[in-house]
N, CA, C and O atoms as a MOPAC input file, in Angstrom:
PM7 MOZYME 1SCF
protein

 N      9.74600 1     5.42700 1    -9.56700 1
 C      9.92600 1     3.90000 1    -8.95700 1
 C     11.58400 1     3.86300 1    -8.39900 1
 O     11.98300 1     3.43400 1    -7.31600 1
 N     12.16500 1     4.29700 1    -9.20900 1
 C     13.72200 1     4.49600 1    -8.94100 1
 C     13.95700 1     5.44200 1    -7.56300 1
 O     14.90500 1     5.14300 1    -6.83700 1
 N     13.11200 1     6.56400 1    -7.20900 1
 C     13.30200 1     7.09500 1    -6.18600 1
 C     12.72100 1     6.37000 1    -4.71000 1
 O     13.04900 1     6.69900 1    -3.57000 1
 N     12.03800 1     5.60000 1    -4.99600 1
 C     11.56900 1     4.43500 1    -3.97600 1
 C     12.39200 1     3.30400 1    -3.42700 1
 O     12.33200 1     2.74000 1    -2.33400 1
 N     13.35800 1     3.07100 1    -4.70500 1
 C     14.48700 1     2.15400 1    -4.38500 1
 C     15.38100 1     2.76400 1    -3.85000 1
 O     15.99400 1     2.15600 1    -2.97300 1
 N     15.77800 1     4.13100 1    -4.15900 1
 C     16.85200 1     4.91200 1    -3.38700 1
 C     16.51800 1     5.09900 1    -1.83600 1
 O     17.40400 1     4.86000 1    -1.01600 1
 N     15.28800 1     5.51000 1    -1.43500 1
 C     14.79500 1     5.89100 1    -0.40200 1
 C     15.02000 1     4.34300 1     0.52700 1
 O     15.65900 1     4.33600 1     1.57900 1
 N     14.44200 1     3.19900 1    -0.00700 1
 C     14.55000 1     2.04900 1     0.87700 1
 C     16.13200 1     1.51500 1     0.80000 1
 O     16.50700 1     0.83600 1     1.75600 1
 N     16.99800 1     1.75500 1    -0.18200 1
 C     18.41500 1     1.79500 1     0.12700 1
 C     18.89700 1     2.30200 1     1.39100 1
 O     19.46100 1     1.74300 1     2.33100 1
 N     18.42600 1     3.87600 1     1.12500 1
 C     19.06200 1     4.81500 1     2.20100 1
 C     18.55500 1     4.17000 1     3.81100 1
 O     19.35300 1     3.99400 1     4.73300 1
 N     17.13700 1     3.89000 1     3.88700 1
 C     16.43400 1     3.25300 1     4.63900 1
 C     17.30900 1     2.03300 1     5.42700 1
 O     17.49100 1     1.94300 1     6.64100 1
 N     17.79700 1     1.11700 1     4.35700 1
 C     18.52400 1    -0.00800 1     5.20200 1
 C     19.91000 1     0.29400 1     5.29700 1
 O     20.63800 1    -0.64800 1     5.61200 1
 N     20.47900 1     1.49300 1     5.07600 1
 C     21.84600 1     1.58500 1     5.30900 1
 C     21.64900 1     2.36800 1     6.74000 1
 O     22.60300 1     2.29600 1     7.51500 1
 N     20.58100 1     3.05200 1     7.12300 1
 C     20.35300 1     3.74800 1     8.23200 1
 C     20.04200 1     2.42800 1     9.37900 1
 O     20.45900 1     2.45400 1    10.53700 1
 N     19.38900 1     1.51900 1     8.90600 1
 C     19.24700 1     0.20800 1     9.76000 1
 C     20.58600 1    -0.21900 1    10.11100 1
 O     20.96300 1    -0.32400 1    11.27800 1
 N     21.30200 1    -0.46400 1     9.09800 1
 C     23.00100 1    -1.25600 1     9.29900 1
 C     23.64400 1    -0.17500 1    10.26900 1
 O     24.37100 1    -0.75100 1    11.07900 1
 N     23.62400 1     1.00200 1    10.43200 1
 C     24.11600 1     1.90300 1    11.37500 1
 C     23.53000 1     1.79900 1    12.84000 1
 O     24.21900 1     1.82800 1    13.86000 1
 N     22.37700 1     1.69400 1    12.79900 1
 C     21.80800 1     1.65400 1    14.03100 1
 C     22.15100 1     0.02100 1    14.68400 1
 O     22.43700 1    -0.17400 1    15.86500 1
 N     22.05900 1    -0.93300 1    13.75500 1
 C     22.61000 1    -2.08000 1    14.09100 1
 C     24.08400 1    -2.37100 1    14.68100 1
 O     24.42100 1    -3.21600 1    15.51000 1
 N     24.79800 1    -1.48200 1    14.05100 1
 C     26.36900 1    -1.43300 1    14.42000 1
 C     26.48800 1    -0.86900 1    15.94500 1
 O     27.10700 1    -1.22400 1    16.94800 1
 N     25.66700 1     0.09200 1    15.64900 1
 C     25.61800 1     1.02100 1    17.08900 1
 C     25.13100 1     0.01000 1    18.23600 1
 O     25.69500 1     0.16400 1    19.32000 1
 N     24.36900 1    -0.78600 1    18.17000 1
 C     23.72700 1    -1.70000 1    18.99600 1
 C     24.74400 1    -2.93700 1    19.11000 1
 O     24.93900 1    -3.43800 1    20.21700 1
 N     25.23900 1    -3.31300 1    18.24000 1
 C     26.21000 1    -4.32900 1    18.25700 1
 C     27.63200 1    -3.74500 1    19.49400 1
 O     28.07700 1    -4.34200 1    20.47500 1
 N     27.96200 1    -2.58500 1    19.00300 1
 C     29.08800 1    -1.66000 1    20.18500 1
 C     28.62600 1    -1.55200 1    21.19700 1
 O     29.36100 1    -1.55600 1    22.18400 1
 N     27.38200 1    -1.43000 1    21.31500 1
 C     26.78100 1    -1.20800 1    22.83400 1
 C     26.73500 1    -2.26100 1    23.44800 1
 O     27.23100 1    -2.22500 1    24.57400 1
 N     26.23900 1    -3.36600 1    23.05200 1
 C     26.26700 1    -4.63200 1    23.83500 1
 C     27.73400 1    -5.52500 1    23.88200 1
 O     27.86900 1    -6.48400 1    24.64300 1
 N     28.55900 1    -5.16800 1    23.16700 1
 C     30.24700 1    -5.63700 1    23.04200 1
 C     30.75600 1    -4.96900 1    24.36900 1
 O     31.66200 1    -5.50100 1    25.01200 1
 N     30.29600 1    -4.05800 1    24.68100 1
 C     30.86300 1    -3.23300 1    25.80200 1
 C     30.32700 1    -3.43400 1    27.17900 1
 O     30.56900 1    -2.70100 1    28.13700 1
 N     29.42500 1    -4.71200 1    27.18600 1
 C     29.05500 1    -5.31700 1    28.23800 1
 C     27.86700 1    -4.42500 1    28.98900 1
 O     27.67700 1    -4.39500 1    30.20500 1
 N     27.14300 1    -3.73400 1    28.01200 1
 C     26.22600 1    -2.68400 1    28.69100 1
 C     24.55700 1    -3.47600 1    28.59400 1
 O     23.76500 1    -3.17200 1    27.70100 1
 N     24.26700 1    -4.42500 1    29.58800 1
 C     23.16600 1    -5.03100 1    29.27400 1
 C     21.98200 1    -4.33500 1    30.29000 1
 O     21.28500 1    -5.01400 1    31.04300 1
 N     21.90800 1    -3.15000 1    30.19200 1
 C     20.81600 1    -2.38700 1    30.78700 1
 C     19.53300 1    -2.71000 1    30.47300 1
 O     19.42700 1    -3.31300 1    29.40500 1
 N     18.31800 1    -2.45600 1    31.18800 1
 C     16.69300 1    -2.57600 1    30.72300 1
 C     16.91100 1    -1.54100 1    29.56800 1
 O     16.24500 1    -1.81100 1    28.56800 1
 N     17.59200 1    -0.56000 1    29.48400 1
 C     17.36300 1     0.50300 1    28.26400 1
 C     18.03100 1    -0.06200 1    27.04100 1
 O     17.48800 1     0.11500 1    25.95100 1
 N     19.16900 1    -0.72800 1    27.12700 1
 C     19.62900 1    -1.79400 1    25.89400 1
 C     18.50700 1    -2.59400 1    25.55400 1
 O     18.12200 1    -2.57700 1    24.38500 1
 N     17.85100 1    -3.37900 1    26.50500 1
 C     16.85100 1    -4.12200 1    25.89300 1
 C     15.92400 1    -3.45800 1    25.38600 1
 O     15.50700 1    -3.86800 1    24.30300 1
 N     15.37900 1    -2.39800 1    25.89700 1
 C     14.28500 1    -1.56600 1    25.12500 1
 C     14.76000 1    -0.98400 1    23.94800 1
 O     13.96100 1    -0.59800 1    23.09500 1
 N     15.94500 1    -0.87600 1    23.80500 1
 C     16.71500 1    -0.28100 1    22.33300 1
 C     16.81100 1    -1.46700 1    21.43700 1
 O     16.85400 1    -1.34000 1    20.21400 1
 N     16.84500 1    -2.62900 1    22.04900 1
 C     16.73700 1    -3.69500 1    21.11200 1
 C     15.64100 1    -4.25400 1    20.71400 1
 O     15.57600 1    -4.78700 1    19.60600 1
 N     14.56500 1    -4.21300 1    21.60300 1
 C     13.07200 1    -4.41300 1    21.14500 1
 C     12.70400 1    -3.09600 1    20.19200 1
 O     12.15500 1    -3.43300 1    19.14300 1
 N     12.85500 1    -1.98300 1    20.31700 1
 C     12.31100 1    -0.95000 1    19.46200 1
 C     13.16700 1    -1.30100 1    18.22800 1
 O     12.49100 1    -1.38900 1    17.20300 1
 N     14.28900 1    -1.48900 1    18.09500 1
 C     15.11100 1    -1.65800 1    16.74300 1
 C     14.40000 1    -2.69700 1    16.09700 1
 O     13.91000 1    -2.41900 1    15.00300 1
 N     14.21800 1    -4.03000 1    16.62700 1
 C     13.59000 1    -5.04600 1    15.96300 1
 C     12.08500 1    -4.75100 1    15.54000 1
 O     11.58900 1    -5.45900 1    14.66300 1
 N     11.51700 1    -3.97700 1    15.98700 1
 C     10.12100 1    -3.47400 1    15.73200 1
 C     10.14300 1    -2.33200 1    14.75700 1
 O      9.08800 1    -2.10500 1    14.16500 1
 N     11.37900 1    -1.44300 1    14.45500 1
 C     11.52300 1    -0.94100 1    13.24900 1
 C     11.76000 1    -1.51900 1    12.05700 1
 O     11.24300 1    -1.17700 1    10.99400 1
 N     12.63800 1    -2.50500 1    12.23900 1
 C     12.98000 1    -3.18300 1    11.18900 1
 C     11.58400 1    -4.10400 1    10.53600 1
 O     11.28100 1    -4.10000 1     9.34300 1
 N     10.87700 1    -4.83500 1    11.57300 1
 C      9.75300 1    -5.50300 1    10.83800 1
 C      8.87900 1    -4.42500 1    10.49600 1
 O      8.24900 1    -4.68900 1     9.47200 1
 N      8.62900 1    -3.37000 1    10.95500 1
 C      7.78100 1    -2.27200 1    10.10000 1
 C      8.20500 1    -1.84600 1     8.86800 1
 O      7.48300 1    -1.74300 1     7.87600 1
 N      9.43200 1    -1.58600 1     8.93500 1
 C      9.69400 1    -1.44800 1     7.47700 1
 C      9.86600 1    -2.77700 1     6.49000 1
 O      9.98600 1    -2.51600 1     5.29200 1
 N      9.89000 1    -4.13800 1     6.86900 1
 C      9.82000 1    -4.82200 1     5.85300 1
 C      8.35400 1    -5.06900 1     5.55300 1
 O      8.10800 1    -5.62000 1     4.47900 1
 N      7.27900 1    -4.71900 1     6.39800 1
 C      6.01400 1    -4.59100 1     6.21200 1
 C      5.51100 1    -3.81300 1     5.19500 1
 O      4.73900 1    -4.02200 1     4.25900 1
 N      6.19400 1    -2.76900 1     5.64100 1
 C      5.67800 1    -1.59100 1     4.46500 1
 C      6.33200 1    -1.58800 1     3.21700 1
 O      5.76100 1    -0.95500 1     2.32800 1
 N      7.61700 1    -2.26200 1     2.88100 1
 C      8.19300 1    -2.69100 1     1.74900 1
 C      7.38800 1    -3.52200 1     0.90500 1
 O      7.06000 1    -3.39200 1    -0.27400 1
 N      7.07000 1    -4.64700 1     1.99400 1
 C      6.17500 1    -5.93100 1     1.15800 1
 C      4.82400 1    -5.23500 1     0.83200 1
 O      4.39600 1    -5.56900 1    -0.27200 1
 N      4.13900 1    -4.46100 1     1.42400 1
 C      2.80600 1    -4.00500 1     1.31100 1
 C      2.91200 1    -3.00200 1    -0.12900 1
 O      2.22300 1    -3.14100 1    -1.13900 1
 N      3.79600 1    -2.14500 1     0.06600 1
 C      4.08400 1    -1.26600 1    -1.00400 1
 C      4.33500 1    -1.68800 1    -2.30300 1
 O      3.86400 1    -1.19400 1    -3.32700 1
 N      5.19300 1    -2.74100 1    -2.20100 1
 C      6.03600 1    -2.96600 1    -3.62200 1
 C      5.46900 1    -4.30400 1    -4.19400 1
 O      4.95800 1    -4.44700 1    -5.30500 1
 N      5.65900 1    -5.30400 1    -3.19000 1
 C      5.77400 1    -6.53100 1    -3.58100 1
 C      4.07800 1    -7.47400 1    -3.42100 1
 O      3.77400 1    -8.56100 1    -3.91300 1
 N      3.51600 1    -6.84400 1    -2.83300 1
 C      2.13500 1    -7.46500 1    -2.74300 1
 C      1.19200 1    -6.78900 1    -3.36500 1
 O      0.70900 1    -5.76700 1    -2.87700 1
 N      0.77300 1    -7.35400 1    -4.67400 1
 C      0.13800 1    -6.78100 1    -5.77200 1
 C     -0.96500 1    -7.46000 1    -6.00800 1
 O     -0.92500 1    -8.67300 1    -5.79900 1
 N     -1.96300 1    -6.97300 1    -6.39900 1
 C     -3.42400 1    -7.74500 1    -6.93700 1
 C     -2.76800 1    -8.49600 1    -8.21400 1
 O     -1.97600 1    -7.91900 1    -8.96000 1
 N     -3.10600 1    -9.61000 1    -8.36200 1
 C     -2.70200 1   -10.49500 1    -9.60000 1
 C     -3.51500 1    -9.93000 1   -10.55900 1
 O     -4.60600 1    -9.41300 1   -10.31900 1
 N     -2.82100 1   -10.05500 1   -12.01100 1
 C     -3.42600 1    -9.53400 1   -13.19700 1
 C     -4.85700 1   -10.24100 1   -13.38200 1
 O     -5.86700 1    -9.67300 1   -13.79900 1
 N     -4.73900 1   -11.79900 1   -12.93400 1
 C     -6.01400 1   -12.67000 1   -13.12500 1
 C     -7.35100 1   -11.89400 1   -12.57900 1
 O     -8.45200 1   -11.88800 1   -13.13000 1
 N     -6.95800 1   -11.19800 1   -11.27700 1
 C     -8.30400 1   -10.58300 1   -10.41100 1
 C     -8.69300 1    -9.54900 1   -11.49700 1
 O     -9.84600 1    -9.52700 1   -11.92900 1
 N     -7.53600 1    -8.50300 1   -12.04200 1
 C     -8.17200 1    -7.46100 1   -12.99800 1
 C     -8.76000 1    -7.81600 1   -14.26800 1
 O     -9.50700 1    -6.98500 1   -14.78300 1
 N     -8.51100 1    -9.11300 1   -14.97000 1
 C     -8.87000 1    -9.83100 1   -15.97900 1
 C    -10.56100 1   -10.30700 1   -15.59200 1
 O    -11.51900 1   -10.12300 1   -16.34300 1
 N    -10.61100 1   -10.95800 1   -14.22000 1
 C    -11.85600 1   -11.63200 1   -13.91400 1
 C    -12.99100 1   -10.16400 1   -13.63500 1
 O    -14.21500 1   -10.25400 1   -13.73200 1
 N    -12.39100 1    -9.12700 1   -13.35000 1
 C    -13.31500 1    -8.02700 1   -12.63700 1
 C    -13.95700 1    -7.40000 1   -14.19900 1
 O    -15.14700 1    -7.09400 1   -14.26300 1
 N    -13.07200 1    -7.25800 1   -15.37100 1
 C    -13.33500 1    -6.60600 1   -16.12400 1
 C    -14.29100 1    -7.46000 1   -17.24300 1
 O    -15.13400 1    -6.95000 1   -17.98100 1
 N    -13.90300 1    -8.99600 1   -17.16200 1
 C    -14.76200 1    -9.81200 1   -17.71300 1
 C    -16.34100 1    -9.87800 1   -16.87800 1
 O    -17.32300 1   -10.05700 1   -17.59800 1
 N    -16.48100 1    -9.78100 1   -15.88400 1
 C    -17.65600 1    -9.69000 1   -15.18300 1
 C    -18.53800 1    -8.67300 1   -15.53600 1
 O    -19.73000 1    -8.80200 1   -15.81200 1
 N    -17.74400 1    -7.45300 1   -15.50300 1
 C    -18.40000 1    -6.15900 1   -16.05600 1
 C    -18.85400 1    -6.30800 1   -17.59600 1
 O    -19.91600 1    -5.87900 1   -18.04900 1
 N    -17.99900 1    -6.89500 1   -18.21500 1
 C    -18.38500 1    -6.82700 1   -19.64300 1
 C    -19.66100 1    -7.92400 1   -19.72200 1
 O    -20.66800 1    -7.65100 1   -20.37500 1
 N    -19.55300 1    -8.88000 1   -19.17100 1
 C    -20.79200 1   -10.00700 1   -19.09700 1
 C    -21.76300 1    -9.43400 1   -18.56900 1
 O    -22.78000 1    -9.52100 1   -19.25700 1
 N    -21.90400 1    -8.75900 1   -17.42400 1
 C    -22.97100 1    -8.03100 1   -17.03500 1
 C    -23.86900 1    -7.23100 1   -18.06900 1
 O    -25.06800 1    -7.34200 1   -18.32300 1
 N    -22.96300 1    -6.44800 1   -18.54600 1
 C    -23.52400 1    -5.47100 1   -19.63600 1
 C    -24.24500 1    -6.09200 1   -20.79200 1
 O    -25.38900 1    -5.87100 1   -21.19200 1
 N    -23.13200 1    -7.10100 1   -21.34700 1
 C    -23.86900 1    -7.96200 1   -22.26800 1
 C    -25.25000 1    -8.47700 1   -21.99300 1
 O    -26.21100 1    -8.30100 1   -22.74200 1
 N    -25.26900 1    -9.15300 1   -20.81100 1
 C    -26.47900 1    -9.84200 1   -20.66300 1
 C    -27.70400 1    -8.55100 1   -19.92400 1
 O    -28.82200 1    -8.90600 1   -19.55100 1
 N    -27.35300 1    -7.48100 1   -19.85200 1
 C    -28.10500 1    -6.34800 1   -19.94400 1
 C    -28.63400 1    -6.24700 1   -21.31200 1
 O    -29.82800 1    -6.46900 1   -21.51100 1
 N    -27.80300 1    -5.91600 1   -22.31200 1
 C    -28.10000 1    -5.92400 1   -23.77700 1
 C    -29.00200 1    -6.70800 1   -24.34900 1
 O    -29.90300 1    -6.41600 1   -25.13600 1
 N    -28.51700 1    -8.29700 1   -23.63800 1
 C    -29.50300 1    -9.31500 1   -24.47000 1
 C    -31.04800 1    -9.33800 1   -23.97200 1
 O    -32.08500 1    -9.52000 1   -24.60900 1
 N    -30.85700 1    -9.12900 1   -22.84100 1
 C    -32.34000 1    -8.94600 1   -22.08900 1
 C    -33.19800 1    -7.69400 1   -22.63300 1
 O    -34.42300 1    -7.75600 1   -22.73700 1
 N    -32.45300 1    -6.56300 1   -22.96800 1
 C    -33.25000 1    -5.57400 1   -23.31200 1
 C    -33.51900 1    -5.78900 1   -24.83400 1
 O    -34.37900 1    -5.07800 1   -25.35300 1
 N    -32.86000 1    -6.70300 1   -25.58900 1
 C    -33.25900 1    -7.02100 1   -26.68400 1
 C    -34.55900 1    -8.04300 1   -26.88700 1
 O    -35.35900 1    -7.91600 1   -27.81400 1
 N    -34.62300 1    -8.91100 1   -26.02800 1
 C    -35.55100 1    -9.91300 1   -25.95000 1
 C    -36.58100 1    -9.01200 1   -25.27400 1
 O    -37.49300 1    -9.78700 1   -24.98400 1
 N    -36.84900 1    -8.04100 1   -24.95300 1
 C    -37.85100 1    -7.44500 1   -24.09800 1
 C    -38.51400 1    -6.40400 1   -25.37100 1
 O    -39.68800 1    -6.17500 1   -25.66200 1
 N    -37.32700 1    -5.93700 1   -25.92400 1
 C    -37.59200 1    -5.02900 1   -27.11500 1
 C    -37.60400 1    -3.83100 1   -26.56000 1
 O    -38.18100 1    -2.99600 1   -27.25700 1
 N    -37.03500 1    -3.30900 1   -25.22700 1
 C    -36.97300 1    -1.99400 1   -24.97500 1
 C    -35.79700 1    -2.16500 1   -23.68800 1
 O    -35.62700 1    -3.15800 1   -22.98000 1
 N    -35.15000 1    -1.00900 1   -23.65400 1
 C    -33.98900 1    -1.13700 1   -22.93900 1
 C    -34.29900 1    -0.06500 1   -21.66100 1
 O    -35.36200 1     0.55200 1   -21.59500 1
 N    -33.28100 1     0.05900 1   -20.71700 1
 C    -33.82900 1     1.13500 1   -19.62300 1
 C    -32.46600 1     1.91500 1   -19.79800 1
 O    -31.43400 1     1.40600 1   -19.36000 1
 N    -32.44900 1     2.82800 1   -20.26800 1
 C    -31.12300 1     3.90900 1   -20.05900 1
 C    -30.51400 1     4.16400 1   -18.72000 1
 O    -29.29600 1     4.15000 1   -18.54300 1
 N    -31.55200 1     4.44000 1   -17.61100 1
 C    -30.91700 1     4.79800 1   -16.41800 1
 C    -30.61100 1     3.43600 1   -15.86700 1
 O    -29.77300 1     3.52600 1   -14.97000 1
 N    -31.01100 1     2.18400 1   -16.10000 1
 C    -30.31600 1     0.86200 1   -15.37000 1
 C    -28.97100 1     0.74700 1   -16.11700 1
 O    -27.90900 1     0.63400 1   -15.50500 1
 N    -29.04100 1     0.77600 1   -17.24800 1
 C    -27.52600 1     0.90600 1   -17.80600 1
 C    -26.50400 1     1.69100 1   -17.53800 1
 O    -25.33700 1     1.29900 1   -17.55200 1
 N    -26.93000 1     3.06600 1   -17.22500 1
 C    -26.14800 1     4.07400 1   -17.12700 1
 C    -26.01900 1     3.65600 1   -15.54200 1
 O    -24.81300 1     3.73100 1   -15.30700 1
 N    -26.66600 1     3.27400 1   -14.41800 1
 C    -26.19000 1     3.10800 1   -13.05300 1
 C    -25.35900 1     1.65900 1   -13.28100 1
 O    -24.39700 1     1.56600 1   -12.51900 1
 N    -25.50300 1     0.77400 1   -13.97800 1
 C    -24.51200 1    -0.43200 1   -13.92600 1
 C    -23.39800 1     0.02600 1   -14.34100 1
 O    -22.40300 1    -0.34400 1   -13.71800 1
 N    -23.20900 1     0.96000 1   -15.50400 1
 C    -21.95100 1     1.15700 1   -16.03300 1
 C    -21.13700 1     2.12300 1   -14.98500 1
 O    -19.98900 1     1.87000 1   -14.61900 1
 N    -21.79600 1     3.12100 1   -14.60900 1
 C    -21.21800 1     3.89500 1   -13.27200 1
 C    -20.72000 1     2.80500 1   -12.10200 1
 O    -19.63800 1     2.95800 1   -11.53500 1
 N    -21.49200 1     1.84800 1   -11.84000 1
 C    -21.42000 1     1.34200 1   -10.62400 1
 C    -19.85600 1     0.50000 1   -10.91300 1
 O    -18.83700 1     0.66200 1   -10.24200 1
 N    -19.97900 1    -0.18900 1   -11.80600 1
 C    -18.26000 1    -1.10100 1   -12.48000 1
 C    -17.28400 1    -0.09000 1   -12.51900 1
 O    -16.17900 1    -0.24700 1   -12.00000 1
 N    -17.69200 1     1.15200 1   -13.22300 1
 C    -16.68300 1     2.07100 1   -13.30300 1
 C    -16.11100 1     2.33800 1   -11.82600 1
 O    -14.96800 1     1.99100 1   -11.52800 1
 N    -16.85500 1     2.88800 1   -11.04300 1
 C    -16.12900 1     3.23700 1    -9.84400 1
 C    -15.90200 1     1.92500 1    -9.03400 1
 O    -15.03400 1     2.13900 1    -8.18700 1
 N    -16.32700 1     0.75400 1    -8.98800 1
 C    -15.69200 1    -0.03900 1    -8.41000 1
 C    -14.27900 1    -0.63700 1    -8.66100 1
 O    -13.47700 1    -1.10500 1    -7.85300 1
 N    -14.19700 1    -0.47900 1   -10.09400 1
 C    -12.55500 1    -0.89200 1   -10.69400 1
 C    -11.70800 1     0.40500 1   -10.31100 1
 O    -10.57600 1     0.16800 1    -9.88900 1
 N    -12.08400 1     1.70900 1   -10.39400 1
 C    -11.30100 1     2.61600 1   -10.37200 1
 C    -10.90000 1     2.44000 1    -8.68200 1
 O     -9.69700 1     2.44500 1    -8.42100 1
 N    -11.82900 1     2.29400 1    -7.60200 1
 C    -11.27200 1     2.24900 1    -6.32900 1
 C    -10.19600 1     1.10100 1    -6.29100 1
 O     -9.06600 1     1.26600 1    -5.83300 1
 N    -10.67300 1    -0.09800 1    -6.82800 1
 C     -9.76300 1    -1.26400 1    -6.75600 1
 C     -8.28900 1    -0.82700 1    -7.32400 1
 O     -7.28300 1    -0.88200 1    -6.61700 1
 N     -8.28300 1    -0.44400 1    -8.51100 1
 C     -7.02300 1     0.22800 1    -9.19300 1
 C     -6.14300 1     1.13500 1    -8.23600 1
 O     -4.92400 1     1.03100 1    -8.09700 1
 N     -6.94900 1     2.01500 1    -7.62200 1
 C     -6.41700 1     3.12400 1    -7.01200 1
 C     -5.56100 1     2.61000 1    -5.41700 1
 O     -4.56700 1     3.15000 1    -4.93100 1
 N     -6.27900 1     1.49800 1    -4.90200 1
 C     -6.00000 1     1.01300 1    -3.90900 1
 C     -4.97700 1     0.07000 1    -4.48700 1
 O     -4.31500 1    -0.37400 1    -3.54900 1
 N     -4.59100 1    -0.39500 1    -5.57900 1
 C     -3.26500 1    -1.40400 1    -5.93200 1
 C     -2.17400 1    -0.05300 1    -6.11600 1
 O     -1.07500 1    -0.09300 1    -5.56300 1
 N     -2.44400 1     0.70600 1    -6.64700 1
 C     -1.46900 1     1.87400 1    -7.22400 1
 C     -1.68700 1     2.96400 1    -6.24100 1
 O     -2.41100 1     3.82300 1    -6.74500 1
 N     -1.35900 1     3.23100 1    -5.11700 1
 C     -1.49600 1     4.45100 1    -4.39600 1
 C     -0.82900 1     5.82300 1    -4.55200 1
 O     -1.02200 1     6.83200 1    -3.87300 1
 N      0.00400 1     5.64300 1    -5.60200 1
 C      0.70700 1     6.93300 1    -6.22100 1
 C     -0.02500 1     7.56300 1    -7.33600 1
 O      0.31300 1     8.65400 1    -7.79400 1
 N     -1.20600 1     6.75700 1    -7.85200 1
 C     -1.99700 1     7.42500 1    -8.59400 1
 C     -2.75800 1     8.70100 1    -7.97800 1
 O     -3.17700 1     9.61700 1    -8.68500 1
 N     -2.89600 1     8.65500 1    -6.49500 1
 C     -3.49600 1     9.50500 1    -5.90500 1
 C     -5.07600 1    10.22700 1    -6.13200 1
 O     -5.49600 1    11.28400 1    -5.66200 1
 N     -5.67200 1     9.36800 1    -6.91100 1
 C     -7.34800 1     9.47700 1    -7.16800 1
 C     -7.82400 1     9.81400 1    -5.58700 1
 O     -8.26600 1    10.89400 1    -5.19600 1
 N     -7.58700 1     8.44300 1    -4.68200 1
 C     -7.93300 1     8.78000 1    -3.33600 1
 C     -6.78300 1     8.39700 1    -2.78400 1
 O     -6.12200 1     7.40200 1    -3.08100 1
 N     -6.46900 1     9.51000 1    -1.66900 1
 C     -5.12900 1     9.30800 1    -1.04300 1
 C     -5.57900 1     9.21400 1     0.74200 1
 O     -6.46700 1     9.72900 1     1.42200 1
 N     -4.62200 1     8.42100 1     0.97300 1
 C     -4.49500 1     8.39000 1     2.50700 1
 C     -3.67300 1     9.51100 1     3.08700 1
 O     -2.81500 1    10.00800 1     2.35800 1
 N     -3.82200 1     9.94000 1     4.23300 1
 C     -3.11900 1    11.18200 1     4.80800 1
 C     -1.93400 1    10.04600 1     5.39300 1
 O     -2.15900 1     8.93300 1     5.86900 1
 N     -0.57400 1    10.73800 1     5.18400 1
 C      0.46600 1    10.45400 1     5.69200 1
 C      1.12800 1    11.28400 1     6.96800 1
 O      2.26800 1    11.14600 1     7.40900 1
 N      0.15700 1    12.12900 1     7.40600 1
 C      0.56600 1    13.02100 1     8.41100 1
 C      1.05300 1    12.71700 1     9.44300 1
 O      1.91400 1    13.46600 1     9.90500 1
 N      0.65600 1    11.46300 1    10.19500 1
 C      1.30700 1    10.64100 1    11.19800 1
 C      2.79400 1    10.54600 1    11.27000 1
 O      3.49500 1    10.91600 1    12.21200 1
 N      3.26000 1     9.89400 1     9.93100 1
 C      4.66300 1     9.65000 1     9.74100 1
 C      5.12600 1    11.05300 1     9.50600 1
 O      5.98700 1    11.23300 1    10.36700 1
 N      5.03500 1    11.88100 1     8.96200 1
 C      5.16700 1    13.34500 1     8.64800 1
 C      5.36600 1    13.66500 1    10.14700 1
 O      6.55700 1    13.77700 1    10.43600 1
 N      4.59200 1    13.82300 1    11.07400 1
 C      4.60500 1    14.35700 1    12.58100 1
 C      5.86900 1    13.41700 1    13.26700 1
 O      6.67400 1    13.96900 1    14.01700 1
 N      5.96800 1    12.12700 1    12.98900 1
 C      6.88500 1    11.49500 1    13.74200 1
 C      8.36100 1    11.81500 1    13.25100 1
 O      9.31000 1    11.83600 1    14.03500 1
 N      8.46400 1    12.03400 1    12.04800 1
 C      9.79900 1    12.66000 1    11.45600 1
 C     10.25800 1    13.73700 1    11.92100 1
 O     11.44300 1    13.84000 1    12.24100 1
 N      9.35600 1    14.75300 1    12.03700 1
 C      9.32200 1    16.23700 1    12.54100 1
 C      9.77400 1    15.81200 1    14.31100 1
 O     10.80900 1    16.32100 1    14.74200 1
 N      9.22200 1    15.19100 1    14.93600 1
 C      9.96500 1    14.87000 1    16.04100 1
 C     11.07700 1    14.52300 1    16.25400 1
 O     11.79800 1    15.04900 1    17.10200 1
 N     11.44800 1    13.44500 1    15.41500 1
 C     12.35300 1    12.87400 1    15.69900 1
 C     13.60900 1    13.59000 1    15.17600 1
 O     14.72300 1    13.13500 1    15.43600 1
 N     13.44200 1    14.72800 1    14.42700 1
 C     14.53000 1    15.53800 1    14.01400 1
 C     14.78700 1    16.92500 1    15.04600 1
 O     15.58300 1    17.84900 1    14.87800 1
 N     13.76200 1    16.69200 1    16.21700 1
 C     13.75700 1    17.90500 1    16.81000 1
 C     14.93400 1    17.15400 1    18.20600 1
 O     15.69600 1    17.88200 1    18.84200 1
 N     14.85800 1    15.96600 1    18.38900 1
 C     15.37400 1    15.39700 1    19.35200 1
 C     16.82200 1    15.34200 1    19.20200 1
 O     17.18900 1    15.32400 1    18.02700 1
 N     17.79500 1    15.30800 1    20.13300 1
 C     19.18900 1    15.41600 1    20.12700 1
 C     19.92600 1    14.17000 1    19.74800 1
 O     21.15700 1    14.16700 1    19.71400 1

């Protein structure tokens, strides 16, 4: 987590540098269409950065959702056991399917909540390609 915070700080420092370059550019009276495009692009970069930081660090699934999911799983399995007790027989296949289904759903939700666990990963190749292109431009 500390590395992520350092990267965010470095990114914001780069934003400040870009903004100061833009301020210098506009103070010199350069109000060309290219300058307007640069301003628009820079605003888009800042907005995307804010969205990524919010999505990655601040927008978390509340603990109450997790508690509810575990309670529903527990309740479903308890009711299945109760029903098996009333009938006098149980279905091991149905029990296994129920347990596996809840386990898979909870695992998916937790992995989506905490992407650094990398059980299921989303490719970041697009960002890597963009970084490589930017490093090649003068």
